[in-house]
All heavy atoms as TSV, in Angstrom:
chain	resi	resn	atom	element	x	y	z
A	1	MET	N	N	-1.931	199.066	179.128
A	1	MET	CA	C	-0.574	199.546	179.280
A	1	MET	C	C	-0.335	199.935	180.736
A	1	MET	O	O	-1.199	200.654	181.292
A	1	MET	CB	C	-0.380	200.720	178.332
A	1	MET	CG	C	1.021	201.322	178.438
A	1	MET	SD	S	1.376	202.175	176.865
A	1	MET	CE	C	3.029	201.743	176.729
A	2	PRO	N	N	0.781	199.462	181.333
A	2	PRO	CA	C	1.025	199.798	182.782
A	2	PRO	C	C	1.395	201.256	182.991
A	2	PRO	O	O	1.984	201.884	182.144
A	2	PRO	CB	C	2.218	198.856	183.161
A	2	PRO	CG	C	2.835	198.474	181.916
A	2	PRO	CD	C	1.811	198.605	180.830
A	3	SER	N	N	0.959	201.728	184.124
A	3	SER	CA	C	1.328	203.106	184.461
A	3	SER	C	C	2.730	203.206	184.936
A	3	SER	O	O	3.393	202.229	185.215
A	3	SER	CB	C	0.347	203.657	185.510
A	3	SER	OG	O	0.534	202.950	186.683
A	4	ASN	N	N	3.290	204.422	185.120
A	4	ASN	CA	C	4.663	204.646	185.518
A	4	ASN	C	C	4.895	204.099	186.928
A	4	ASN	O	O	6.019	203.661	187.203
A	4	ASN	CB	C	5.045	206.082	185.441
A	4	ASN	CG	C	5.188	206.568	183.993
A	4	ASN	OD1	O	5.334	205.735	183.113
A	4	ASN	ND2	N	5.120	207.844	183.801
A	5	LYS	N	N	3.951	204.183	187.791
A	5	LYS	CA	C	4.144	203.678	189.134
A	5	LYS	C	C	4.246	202.175	189.235
A	5	LYS	O	O	4.789	201.620	190.162
A	5	LYS	CB	C	3.132	204.222	190.109
A	5	LYS	CG	C	1.700	203.738	189.864
A	5	LYS	CD	C	0.809	204.263	190.878
A	5	LYS	CE	C	-0.604	203.761	190.566
A	5	LYS	NZ	N	-1.578	204.266	191.565
A	6	ASP	N	N	3.758	201.427	188.211
A	6	ASP	CA	C	3.846	199.976	188.206
A	6	ASP	C	C	5.117	199.471	187.566
A	6	ASP	O	O	5.432	198.336	187.681
A	6	ASP	CB	C	2.683	199.396	187.445
A	6	ASP	CG	C	1.297	199.682	188.167
A	6	ASP	OD1	O	1.369	199.848	189.431
A	6	ASP	OD2	O	0.306	199.681	187.468
A	7	GLU	N	N	5.880	200.381	186.907
A	7	GLU	CA	C	7.108	199.909	186.246
A	7	GLU	C	C	8.263	199.761	187.243
A	7	GLU	O	O	8.290	200.457	188.239
A	7	GLU	CB	C	7.529	200.927	185.176
A	7	GLU	CG	C	6.593	200.975	184.005
A	7	GLU	CD	C	7.084	202.007	182.934
A	7	GLU	OE1	O	8.220	202.427	183.065
A	7	GLU	OE2	O	6.295	202.311	182.085
A	8	GLN	N	N	9.141	198.796	186.959
A	8	GLN	CA	C	10.286	198.665	187.804
A	8	GLN	C	C	11.296	199.798	187.568
A	8	GLN	O	O	11.379	200.276	186.413
A	8	GLN	CB	C	10.995	197.292	187.524
A	8	GLN	CG	C	10.211	196.135	187.944
A	8	GLN	CD	C	10.957	194.805	187.700
A	8	GLN	OE1	O	11.847	194.778	186.844
A	8	GLN	NE2	N	10.631	193.768	188.395
A	9	LYS	N	N	11.974	200.199	188.641
A	9	LYS	CA	C	12.931	201.217	188.486
A	9	LYS	C	C	14.307	200.671	188.942
A	9	LYS	O	O	14.434	200.070	190.027
A	9	LYS	CB	C	12.574	202.440	189.351
A	9	LYS	CG	C	13.533	203.556	189.250
A	9	LYS	CD	C	13.070	204.755	190.076
A	9	LYS	CE	C	14.017	205.880	189.953
A	9	LYS	NZ	N	13.676	207.017	190.737
A	10	PHE	N	N	15.289	200.784	188.084
A	10	PHE	CA	C	16.668	200.261	188.409
A	10	PHE	C	C	17.592	201.461	188.574
A	10	PHE	O	O	17.532	202.421	187.801
A	10	PHE	CB	C	17.173	199.374	187.300
A	10	PHE	CG	C	16.333	198.154	187.094
A	10	PHE	CD1	C	15.368	198.085	186.079
A	10	PHE	CD2	C	16.485	197.082	187.909
A	10	PHE	CE1	C	14.584	196.974	185.938
A	10	PHE	CE2	C	15.676	195.895	187.768
A	10	PHE	CZ	C	14.739	195.915	186.783
A	11	THR	N	N	18.432	201.397	189.564
A	11	THR	CA	C	19.444	202.420	189.744
A	11	THR	C	C	20.779	201.843	189.949
A	11	THR	O	O	20.931	200.658	190.404
A	11	THR	CB	C	19.125	203.285	191.054
A	11	THR	OG1	O	19.111	202.434	192.143
A	11	THR	CG2	C	17.782	204.020	190.868
A	12	ILE	N	N	21.845	202.509	189.630
A	12	ILE	CA	C	23.226	202.084	189.800
A	12	ILE	C	C	23.677	202.533	191.156
A	12	ILE	O	O	23.644	203.697	191.539
A	12	ILE	CB	C	24.145	202.642	188.691
A	12	ILE	CG1	C	23.633	202.139	187.349
A	12	ILE	CG2	C	25.564	202.242	188.954
A	12	ILE	CD1	C	24.381	202.724	186.170
A	13	GLN	N	N	24.215	201.542	191.922
A	13	GLN	CA	C	24.744	201.863	193.269
A	13	GLN	C	C	26.207	202.233	193.209
A	13	GLN	O	O	26.970	201.665	192.418
A	13	GLN	CB	C	24.546	200.656	194.241
A	13	GLN	CG	C	23.073	200.242	194.390
A	13	GLN	CD	C	22.274	201.306	195.035
A	13	GLN	OE1	O	22.757	201.932	196.014
A	13	GLN	NE2	N	21.062	201.558	194.574
A	14	PRO	N	N	26.676	203.161	194.015
A	14	PRO	CA	C	28.084	203.499	194.047
A	14	PRO	C	C	28.939	202.394	194.695
A	14	PRO	O	O	28.385	201.532	195.412
A	14	PRO	CB	C	28.158	204.799	194.857
A	14	PRO	CG	C	26.959	204.736	195.730
A	14	PRO	CD	C	25.912	203.980	195.004
A	15	ALA	N	N	30.221	202.397	194.378
A	15	ALA	CA	C	31.111	201.436	194.986
A	15	ALA	C	C	31.112	201.633	196.514
A	15	ALA	O	O	30.873	202.709	197.014
A	15	ALA	CB	C	32.482	201.629	194.478
A	16	PRO	N	N	31.403	200.567	197.296
A	16	PRO	CA	C	31.314	200.703	198.760
A	16	PRO	C	C	32.233	201.755	199.361
A	16	PRO	O	O	31.919	202.396	200.316
A	16	PRO	CB	C	31.754	199.315	199.254
A	16	PRO	CG	C	31.450	198.409	198.164
A	16	PRO	CD	C	31.614	199.205	196.892
A	17	ALA	N	N	33.402	202.011	198.694
A	17	ALA	CA	C	34.336	202.952	199.218
A	17	ALA	C	C	34.327	204.191	198.294
A	17	ALA	O	O	35.396	204.714	197.934
A	17	ALA	CB	C	35.713	202.362	199.284
A	18	TYR	N	N	33.161	204.662	197.921
A	18	TYR	CA	C	33.114	205.892	197.099
A	18	TYR	C	C	32.693	207.051	197.951
A	18	TYR	O	O	31.667	206.942	198.638
A	18	TYR	CB	C	32.180	205.662	195.943
A	18	TYR	CG	C	32.242	206.793	194.939
A	18	TYR	CD1	C	33.235	206.842	193.990
A	18	TYR	CD2	C	31.299	207.834	195.015
A	18	TYR	CE1	C	33.348	207.871	193.138
A	18	TYR	CE2	C	31.381	208.881	194.092
A	18	TYR	CZ	C	32.395	208.870	193.175
A	18	TYR	OH	O	32.461	209.946	192.308
A	19	PRO	N	N	33.380	208.116	197.981
A	19	PRO	CA	C	34.613	208.347	197.238
A	19	PRO	C	C	35.762	207.592	197.826
A	19	PRO	O	O	35.729	207.186	199.046
A	19	PRO	CB	C	34.826	209.847	197.427
A	19	PRO	CG	C	34.090	210.173	198.665
A	19	PRO	CD	C	32.910	209.260	198.751
A	20	PRO	N	N	36.842	207.275	197.065
A	20	PRO	CA	C	37.941	206.477	197.611
A	20	PRO	C	C	38.547	207.125	198.860
A	20	PRO	O	O	38.668	208.366	198.929
A	20	PRO	CB	C	38.941	206.545	196.426
A	20	PRO	CG	C	38.143	206.816	195.247
A	20	PRO	CD	C	36.995	207.658	195.668
A	21	GLN	N	N	38.933	206.293	199.797
A	21	GLN	CA	C	39.438	206.779	201.051
A	21	GLN	C	C	40.903	206.326	201.163
A	21	GLN	O	O	41.303	205.251	200.717
A	21	GLN	CB	C	38.684	206.116	202.208
A	21	GLN	CG	C	37.193	206.444	202.192
A	21	GLN	CD	C	36.411	205.652	203.150
A	21	GLN	OE1	O	36.939	204.762	203.807
A	21	GLN	NE2	N	35.080	205.920	203.268
A	22	ALA	N	N	41.720	207.217	201.741
A	22	ALA	CA	C	43.143	206.921	201.860
A	22	ALA	C	C	43.309	205.737	202.806
A	22	ALA	O	O	42.641	205.624	203.860
A	22	ALA	CB	C	43.870	208.167	202.407
A	23	GLY	N	N	44.224	204.810	202.460
A	23	GLY	CA	C	44.518	203.723	203.345
A	23	GLY	C	C	43.524	202.543	203.150
A	23	GLY	O	O	43.649	201.564	203.865
A	24	SER	N	N	42.605	202.597	202.243
A	24	SER	CA	C	41.694	201.566	202.079
A	24	SER	C	C	42.168	200.620	200.931
A	24	SER	O	O	43.096	200.965	200.206
A	24	SER	CB	C	40.291	202.058	201.770
A	24	SER	OG	O	40.341	202.755	200.540
A	25	GLY	N	N	41.513	199.485	200.808
A	25	GLY	CA	C	41.882	198.612	199.703
A	25	GLY	C	C	42.795	197.486	200.220
A	25	GLY	O	O	43.019	197.306	201.382
A	26	LEU	N	N	43.419	196.783	199.297
A	26	LEU	CA	C	44.277	195.649	199.611
A	26	LEU	C	C	45.681	196.015	199.859
A	26	LEU	O	O	46.520	195.154	200.217
A	26	LEU	CB	C	44.179	194.628	198.465
A	26	LEU	CG	C	42.792	194.069	198.188
A	26	LEU	CD1	C	42.851	193.119	196.983
A	26	LEU	CD2	C	42.248	193.338	199.415
A	27	GLN	N	N	46.096	197.208	199.699
A	27	GLN	CA	C	47.484	197.633	199.876
A	27	GLN	C	C	47.943	197.514	201.357
A	27	GLN	O	O	49.083	197.231	201.607
A	27	GLN	CB	C	47.691	199.073	199.361
A	27	GLN	CG	C	47.437	199.191	197.867
A	27	GLN	CD	C	48.424	198.386	197.077
A	27	GLN	OE1	O	49.540	198.207	197.423
A	27	GLN	NE2	N	47.903	197.894	195.936
A	28	ASN	N	N	47.094	197.822	202.266
A	28	ASN	CA	C	47.456	197.913	203.683
A	28	ASN	C	C	46.937	196.801	204.545
A	28	ASN	O	O	46.970	196.846	205.779
A	28	ASN	CB	C	46.983	199.276	204.283
A	28	ASN	CG	C	47.639	200.422	203.586
A	28	ASN	OD1	O	48.771	200.320	203.058
A	28	ASN	ND2	N	46.888	201.507	203.411
A	29	VAL	N	N	46.485	195.700	203.942
A	29	VAL	CA	C	45.937	194.583	204.651
A	29	VAL	C	C	47.059	193.573	204.920
A	29	VAL	O	O	47.769	193.173	204.021
A	29	VAL	CB	C	44.781	193.881	203.871
A	29	VAL	CG1	C	44.220	192.711	204.675
A	29	VAL	CG2	C	43.675	194.940	203.605
A	30	ASP	N	N	47.214	193.169	206.157
A	30	ASP	CA	C	48.298	192.274	206.515
A	30	ASP	C	C	48.208	190.928	205.767
A	30	ASP	O	O	49.249	190.319	205.435
A	30	ASP	CB	C	48.274	191.954	208.007
A	30	ASP	CG	C	48.677	193.162	208.886
A	30	ASP	OD1	O	49.375	194.069	208.326
A	30	ASP	OD2	O	48.386	193.213	210.044
A	31	ASN	N	N	47.034	190.465	205.448
A	31	ASN	CA	C	46.884	189.205	204.750
A	31	ASN	C	C	47.429	189.268	203.337
A	31	ASN	O	O	47.796	188.254	202.771
A	31	ASN	CB	C	45.421	188.791	204.664
A	31	ASN	CG	C	44.833	188.508	206.034
A	31	ASN	OD1	O	45.559	188.281	206.985
A	31	ASN	ND2	N	43.544	188.547	206.123
A	32	MET	N	N	47.534	190.448	202.792
A	32	MET	CA	C	47.990	190.614	201.374
A	32	MET	C	C	49.502	190.921	201.334
A	32	MET	O	O	50.100	191.130	200.257
A	32	MET	CB	C	47.214	191.725	200.701
A	32	MET	CG	C	45.749	191.446	200.581
A	32	MET	SD	S	45.363	189.948	199.664
A	32	MET	CE	C	45.858	190.461	198.018
A	33	ALA	N	N	50.169	190.955	202.465
A	33	ALA	CA	C	51.614	191.334	202.527
A	33	ALA	C	C	52.476	190.407	201.692
A	33	ALA	O	O	53.422	190.827	201.094
A	33	ALA	CB	C	52.058	191.433	203.977
A	34	ALA	N	N	52.119	189.158	201.668
A	34	ALA	CA	C	52.935	188.172	200.902
A	34	ALA	C	C	52.927	188.439	199.448
A	34	ALA	O	O	53.917	188.100	198.699
A	34	ALA	CB	C	52.415	186.736	201.181
A	35	HIS	N	N	51.886	189.101	198.967
A	35	HIS	CA	C	51.813	189.370	197.495
A	35	HIS	C	C	52.621	190.604	197.133
A	35	HIS	O	O	52.806	190.895	195.994
A	35	HIS	CB	C	50.310	189.631	197.085
A	35	HIS	CG	C	49.493	188.402	197.299
A	35	HIS	ND1	N	49.609	187.232	196.512
A	35	HIS	CD2	C	48.603	188.066	198.222
A	35	HIS	CE1	C	48.781	186.350	196.904
A	35	HIS	NE2	N	48.152	186.782	197.947
A	36	HIS	N	N	53.191	191.290	198.138
A	36	HIS	CA	C	53.980	192.477	197.873
A	36	HIS	C	C	55.471	192.164	198.172
A	36	HIS	O	O	56.250	193.124	198.276
A	36	HIS	CB	C	53.562	193.660	198.723
A	36	HIS	CG	C	52.127	194.029	198.467
A	36	HIS	ND1	N	51.694	194.603	197.246
A	36	HIS	CD2	C	51.006	193.853	199.198
A	36	HIS	CE1	C	50.398	194.805	197.292
A	36	HIS	NE2	N	49.910	194.397	198.448
A	37	ALA	N	N	55.837	190.874	198.232
A	37	ALA	CA	C	57.206	190.515	198.538
A	37	ALA	C	C	58.141	190.881	197.376
A	37	ALA	O	O	57.692	190.851	196.216
A	37	ALA	CB	C	57.315	189.031	198.818
A	38	ARG	N	N	59.373	191.226	197.698
A	38	ARG	CA	C	60.322	191.649	196.669
A	38	ARG	C	C	61.232	190.521	196.221
A	38	ARG	O	O	61.776	190.562	195.206
A	38	ARG	CB	C	61.151	192.757	197.224
A	38	ARG	CG	C	60.366	193.978	197.600
A	38	ARG	CD	C	60.546	195.091	196.605
A	38	ARG	NE	N	60.013	196.398	197.044
A	38	ARG	CZ	C	58.788	196.791	196.935
A	38	ARG	NH1	N	57.877	195.893	196.576
A	38	ARG	NH2	N	58.464	197.991	197.300
A	39	GLY	N	N	61.439	189.483	196.990
A	39	GLY	CA	C	62.368	188.438	196.637
A	39	GLY	C	C	62.431	187.373	197.681
A	39	GLY	O	O	61.630	187.405	198.638
A	40	PRO	N	N	63.265	186.355	197.510
A	40	PRO	CA	C	63.310	185.273	198.459
A	40	PRO	C	C	63.879	185.747	199.802
A	40	PRO	O	O	64.683	186.669	199.843
A	40	PRO	CB	C	64.245	184.243	197.839
A	40	PRO	CG	C	65.036	185.013	196.897
A	40	PRO	CD	C	64.223	186.164	196.433
A	41	TYR	N	N	63.461	185.060	200.853
A	41	TYR	CA	C	63.923	185.413	202.178
A	41	TYR	C	C	65.182	184.583	202.415
A	41	TYR	O	O	65.217	183.348	202.291
A	41	TYR	CB	C	62.926	185.068	203.255
A	41	TYR	CG	C	63.446	185.160	204.675
A	41	TYR	CD1	C	63.712	186.463	205.212
A	41	TYR	CD2	C	63.696	184.058	205.436
A	41	TYR	CE1	C	64.208	186.574	206.512
A	41	TYR	CE2	C	64.225	184.151	206.710
A	41	TYR	CZ	C	64.453	185.444	207.241
A	41	TYR	OH	O	64.990	185.556	208.507
A	42	VAL	N	N	66.299	185.266	202.705
A	42	VAL	CA	C	67.563	184.605	203.022
A	42	VAL	C	C	67.938	184.873	204.458
A	42	VAL	O	O	68.192	185.983	204.867
A	42	VAL	CB	C	68.713	185.149	202.072
A	42	VAL	CG1	C	70.010	184.401	202.421
A	42	VAL	CG2	C	68.347	185.013	200.642
A	43	PRO	N	N	67.848	183.817	205.321
A	43	PRO	CA	C	68.089	184.021	206.747
A	43	PRO	C	C	69.560	184.347	207.025
A	43	PRO	O	O	70.461	183.986	206.242
A	43	PRO	CB	C	67.648	182.713	207.382
A	43	PRO	CG	C	67.719	181.688	206.266
A	43	PRO	CD	C	67.504	182.449	205.031
A	44	HIS	N	N	69.828	184.951	208.169
A	44	HIS	CA	C	71.191	185.274	208.507
A	44	HIS	C	C	71.954	183.971	208.812
A	44	HIS	O	O	71.394	182.981	209.179
A	44	HIS	CB	C	71.212	186.157	209.799
A	44	HIS	CG	C	70.570	187.515	209.515
A	44	HIS	ND1	N	71.212	188.482	208.781
A	44	HIS	CD2	C	69.397	188.023	209.910
A	44	HIS	CE1	C	70.442	189.546	208.741
A	44	HIS	NE2	N	69.309	189.303	209.369
A	45	GLN	N	N	73.260	184.073	208.732
A	45	GLN	CA	C	74.134	182.896	208.932
A	45	GLN	C	C	73.979	182.319	210.369
A	45	GLN	O	O	74.002	181.137	210.507
A	45	GLN	CB	C	75.587	183.258	208.661
A	45	GLN	CG	C	76.505	182.053	208.563
A	45	GLN	CD	C	76.103	181.099	207.483
A	45	GLN	OE1	O	75.727	181.486	206.390
A	45	GLN	NE2	N	76.226	179.800	207.765
A	46	ASP	N	N	73.845	183.155	211.376
A	46	ASP	CA	C	73.704	182.635	212.732
A	46	ASP	C	C	72.451	181.807	212.905
A	46	ASP	O	O	72.397	180.862	213.624
A	46	ASP	CB	C	73.772	183.729	213.753
A	46	ASP	CG	C	72.686	184.789	213.565
A	46	ASP	OD1	O	72.159	184.927	212.430
A	46	ASP	OD2	O	72.368	185.492	214.556
A	47	MET	N	N	71.361	182.171	212.171
A	47	MET	CA	C	70.142	181.366	212.214
A	47	MET	C	C	70.366	180.023	211.485
A	47	MET	O	O	69.893	178.991	211.935
A	47	MET	CB	C	68.991	182.104	211.568
A	47	MET	CG	C	67.639	181.378	211.638
A	47	MET	SD	S	66.324	182.210	210.793
A	47	MET	CE	C	66.032	183.585	211.902
A	48	LEU	N	N	71.066	180.082	210.374
A	48	LEU	CA	C	71.391	178.852	209.621
A	48	LEU	C	C	72.256	177.912	210.440
A	48	LEU	O	O	72.120	176.667	210.391
A	48	LEU	CB	C	72.038	179.188	208.318
A	48	LEU	CG	C	71.219	179.914	207.259
A	48	LEU	CD1	C	72.054	180.291	206.075
A	48	LEU	CD2	C	70.085	179.022	206.818
A	49	ASN	N	N	73.151	178.461	211.249
A	49	ASN	CA	C	74.006	177.604	212.075
A	49	ASN	C	C	73.177	176.850	213.184
A	49	ASN	O	O	73.635	175.838	213.663
A	49	ASN	CB	C	75.107	178.446	212.730
A	49	ASN	CG	C	76.084	178.967	211.632
A	49	ASN	OD1	O	76.175	178.430	210.580
A	49	ASN	ND2	N	76.739	180.029	211.985
A	50	LYS	N	N	72.055	177.427	213.618
A	50	LYS	CA	C	71.217	176.847	214.659
A	50	LYS	C	C	70.425	175.660	214.175
A	50	LYS	O	O	69.934	174.841	214.964
A	50	LYS	CB	C	70.343	177.843	215.284
A	50	LYS	CG	C	71.075	178.940	216.044
A	50	LYS	CD	C	70.136	179.955	216.575
A	50	LYS	CE	C	70.849	181.124	217.264
A	50	LYS	NZ	N	69.913	182.140	217.744
A	51	LEU	N	N	70.240	175.521	212.857
A	51	LEU	CA	C	69.391	174.448	212.283
A	51	LEU	C	C	70.123	173.142	212.406
A	51	LEU	O	O	71.331	173.046	212.309
A	51	LEU	CB	C	69.062	174.752	210.832
A	51	LEU	CG	C	68.234	176.023	210.617
A	51	LEU	CD1	C	68.079	176.250	209.122
A	51	LEU	CD2	C	66.873	175.898	211.278
A	52	ASP	N	N	69.335	172.063	212.524
A	52	ASP	CA	C	69.897	170.754	212.528
A	52	ASP	C	C	70.302	170.325	211.085
A	52	ASP	O	O	69.798	170.895	210.123
A	52	ASP	CB	C	68.857	169.720	213.009
A	52	ASP	CG	C	68.453	169.901	214.434
A	52	ASP	OD1	O	69.300	170.464	215.218
A	52	ASP	OD2	O	67.356	169.543	214.883
A	53	ALA	N	N	71.155	169.406	210.983
A	53	ALA	CA	C	71.597	168.901	209.670
A	53	ALA	C	C	70.447	168.143	209.006
A	53	ALA	O	O	69.606	167.548	209.743
A	53	ALA	CB	C	72.768	167.952	209.795
A	54	PRO	N	N	70.283	168.279	207.732
A	54	PRO	CA	C	69.168	167.567	207.037
A	54	PRO	C	C	69.297	166.074	207.171
A	54	PRO	O	O	70.423	165.523	207.207
A	54	PRO	CB	C	69.230	168.018	205.633
A	54	PRO	CG	C	70.651	168.591	205.442
A	54	PRO	CD	C	71.089	169.017	206.788
A	55	LEU	N	N	68.188	165.384	207.262
A	55	LEU	CA	C	68.201	163.941	207.418
A	55	LEU	C	C	68.465	163.300	206.049
A	55	LEU	O	O	68.061	163.830	204.975
A	55	LEU	CB	C	66.807	163.443	207.908
A	55	LEU	CG	C	66.424	163.964	209.350
A	55	LEU	CD1	C	65.029	163.488	209.675
A	55	LEU	CD2	C	67.441	163.518	210.337
A	56	SER	N	N	69.100	162.101	206.078
A	56	SER	CA	C	69.340	161.369	204.871
A	56	SER	C	C	68.083	160.764	204.343
A	56	SER	O	O	67.068	160.688	205.020
A	56	SER	CB	C	70.424	160.307	205.149
A	56	SER	OG	O	69.875	159.303	205.934
A	57	ARG	N	N	68.139	160.216	203.138
A	57	ARG	CA	C	66.934	159.637	202.545
A	57	ARG	C	C	66.476	158.416	203.345
A	57	ARG	O	O	65.315	158.150	203.535
A	57	ARG	CB	C	67.265	159.195	201.107
A	57	ARG	CG	C	66.077	158.832	200.289
A	57	ARG	CD	C	66.431	158.582	198.839
A	57	ARG	NE	N	66.903	159.728	198.140
A	57	ARG	CZ	C	66.078	160.494	197.350
A	57	ARG	NH1	N	64.860	160.162	197.228
A	57	ARG	NH2	N	66.591	161.524	196.729
A	58	GLU	N	N	67.445	157.614	203.856
A	58	GLU	CA	C	67.104	156.443	204.623
A	58	GLU	C	C	66.437	156.895	205.941
A	58	GLU	O	O	65.487	156.237	206.401
A	58	GLU	CB	C	68.360	155.635	204.901
A	58	GLU	CG	C	68.973	154.931	203.728
A	58	GLU	CD	C	69.757	155.881	202.838
A	58	GLU	OE1	O	70.273	156.921	203.348
A	58	GLU	OE2	O	69.897	155.617	201.640
A	59	GLU	N	N	66.996	157.917	206.593
A	59	GLU	CA	C	66.412	158.365	207.874
A	59	GLU	C	C	65.004	158.894	207.641
A	59	GLU	O	O	64.123	158.692	208.453
A	59	GLU	CB	C	67.298	159.474	208.448
A	59	GLU	CG	C	68.644	158.973	208.926
A	59	GLU	CD	C	69.537	160.112	209.342
A	59	GLU	OE1	O	69.542	161.177	208.665
A	59	GLU	OE2	O	70.249	159.931	210.383
A	60	LEU	N	N	64.733	159.588	206.507
A	60	LEU	CA	C	63.426	160.074	206.243
A	60	LEU	C	C	62.432	158.940	205.984
A	60	LEU	O	O	61.277	158.957	206.417
A	60	LEU	CB	C	63.461	160.994	205.020
A	60	LEU	CG	C	64.171	162.324	205.240
A	60	LEU	CD1	C	64.280	163.090	203.936
A	60	LEU	CD2	C	63.386	163.172	206.283
A	61	LYS	N	N	62.889	157.914	205.245
A	61	LYS	CA	C	62.018	156.730	205.059
A	61	LYS	C	C	61.649	156.012	206.344
A	61	LYS	O	O	60.577	155.660	206.590
A	61	LYS	CB	C	62.679	155.729	204.021
A	61	LYS	CG	C	62.656	156.166	202.636
A	61	LYS	CD	C	63.282	155.152	201.774
A	61	LYS	CE	C	63.236	155.601	200.279
A	61	LYS	NZ	N	63.875	154.623	199.395
A	62	LYS	N	N	62.673	155.916	207.220
A	62	LYS	CA	C	62.455	155.257	208.552
A	62	LYS	C	C	61.421	156.101	209.367
A	62	LYS	O	O	60.526	155.509	209.937
A	62	LYS	CB	C	63.815	155.181	209.266
A	62	LYS	CG	C	63.681	154.515	210.618
A	62	LYS	CD	C	65.043	154.481	211.310
A	62	LYS	CE	C	64.958	153.945	212.677
A	62	LYS	NZ	N	66.295	153.965	213.358
A	63	ARG	N	N	61.571	157.433	209.375
A	63	ARG	CA	C	60.663	158.295	210.070
A	63	ARG	C	C	59.285	158.245	209.487
A	63	ARG	O	O	58.301	158.215	210.206
A	63	ARG	CB	C	61.249	159.730	210.104
A	63	ARG	CG	C	60.357	160.696	210.836
A	63	ARG	CD	C	60.416	160.507	212.302
A	63	ARG	NE	N	59.636	161.510	212.972
A	63	ARG	CZ	C	58.879	161.299	214.001
A	63	ARG	NH1	N	58.851	160.160	214.559
A	63	ARG	NH2	N	58.234	162.311	214.507
A	64	SER	N	N	59.190	158.163	208.196
A	64	SER	CA	C	57.915	158.090	207.498
A	64	SER	C	C	57.164	156.796	207.884
A	64	SER	O	O	55.981	156.781	208.175
A	64	SER	CB	C	58.068	158.206	206.023
A	64	SER	OG	O	56.890	158.026	205.351
A	65	ALA	N	N	57.912	155.740	207.890
A	65	ALA	CA	C	57.331	154.434	208.268
A	65	ALA	C	C	56.884	154.440	209.689
A	65	ALA	O	O	55.795	153.931	210.040
A	65	ALA	CB	C	58.346	153.305	208.031
A	66	GLN	N	N	57.630	155.070	210.560
A	66	GLN	CA	C	57.287	155.152	211.978
A	66	GLN	C	C	56.035	155.985	212.184
A	66	GLN	O	O	55.142	155.617	212.940
A	66	GLN	CB	C	58.460	155.762	212.754
A	66	GLN	CG	C	58.230	155.904	214.221
A	66	GLN	CD	C	59.374	156.633	214.952
A	66	GLN	OE1	O	60.072	157.415	214.309
A	66	GLN	NE2	N	59.538	156.389	216.206
A	67	LEU	N	N	55.876	157.099	211.443
A	67	LEU	CA	C	54.659	157.934	211.644
A	67	LEU	C	C	53.479	157.286	210.997
A	67	LEU	O	O	52.362	157.426	211.508
A	67	LEU	CB	C	54.973	159.302	210.921
A	67	LEU	CG	C	55.953	160.218	211.622
A	67	LEU	CD1	C	56.236	161.393	210.785
A	67	LEU	CD2	C	55.439	160.582	212.998
A	68	ASN	N	N	53.632	156.542	209.884
A	68	ASN	CA	C	52.524	155.869	209.278
A	68	ASN	C	C	51.975	154.695	210.059
A	68	ASN	O	O	50.854	154.295	209.923
A	68	ASN	CB	C	52.826	155.488	207.805
A	68	ASN	CG	C	52.917	156.697	206.924
A	68	ASN	OD1	O	52.256	157.634	207.081
A	68	ASN	ND2	N	53.832	156.583	205.929
A	69	LYS	N	N	52.868	154.082	210.894
A	69	LYS	CA	C	52.515	152.941	211.650
A	69	LYS	C	C	51.605	153.355	212.798
A	69	LYS	O	O	50.688	152.580	213.223
A	69	LYS	CB	C	53.812	152.271	212.222
A	69	LYS	CG	C	53.515	150.999	213.013
A	69	LYS	CD	C	54.741	150.252	213.407
A	69	LYS	CE	C	55.866	151.064	213.906
A	69	LYS	NZ	N	56.997	150.276	214.462
A	70	GLU	N	N	51.730	154.552	213.314
A	70	GLU	CA	C	50.978	154.978	214.490
A	70	GLU	C	C	49.544	155.262	214.161
A	70	GLU	O	O	49.042	155.463	213.185
A	70	GLU	CB	C	51.605	156.214	215.113
A	70	GLU	CG	C	52.922	155.920	215.737
A	70	GLU	CD	C	53.658	157.135	216.228
A	70	GLU	OE1	O	53.100	158.270	216.194
A	70	GLU	OE2	O	54.753	157.010	216.802
């Protein structure tokens, strides 16, 4: 029979942020900001006025063919 010093001993390790620290976790990480969004982004009208008109289906097909040829 093995002695006590030959037996394996297992211990439970505490969580990395134990005790919990203020400002830690995923709440304040910039990469997680998109997951805290409240709704769709609606740009201001002056920004919308600066955008080009959308291309027609034919213009998009022509542009696609041009890009695929290169």
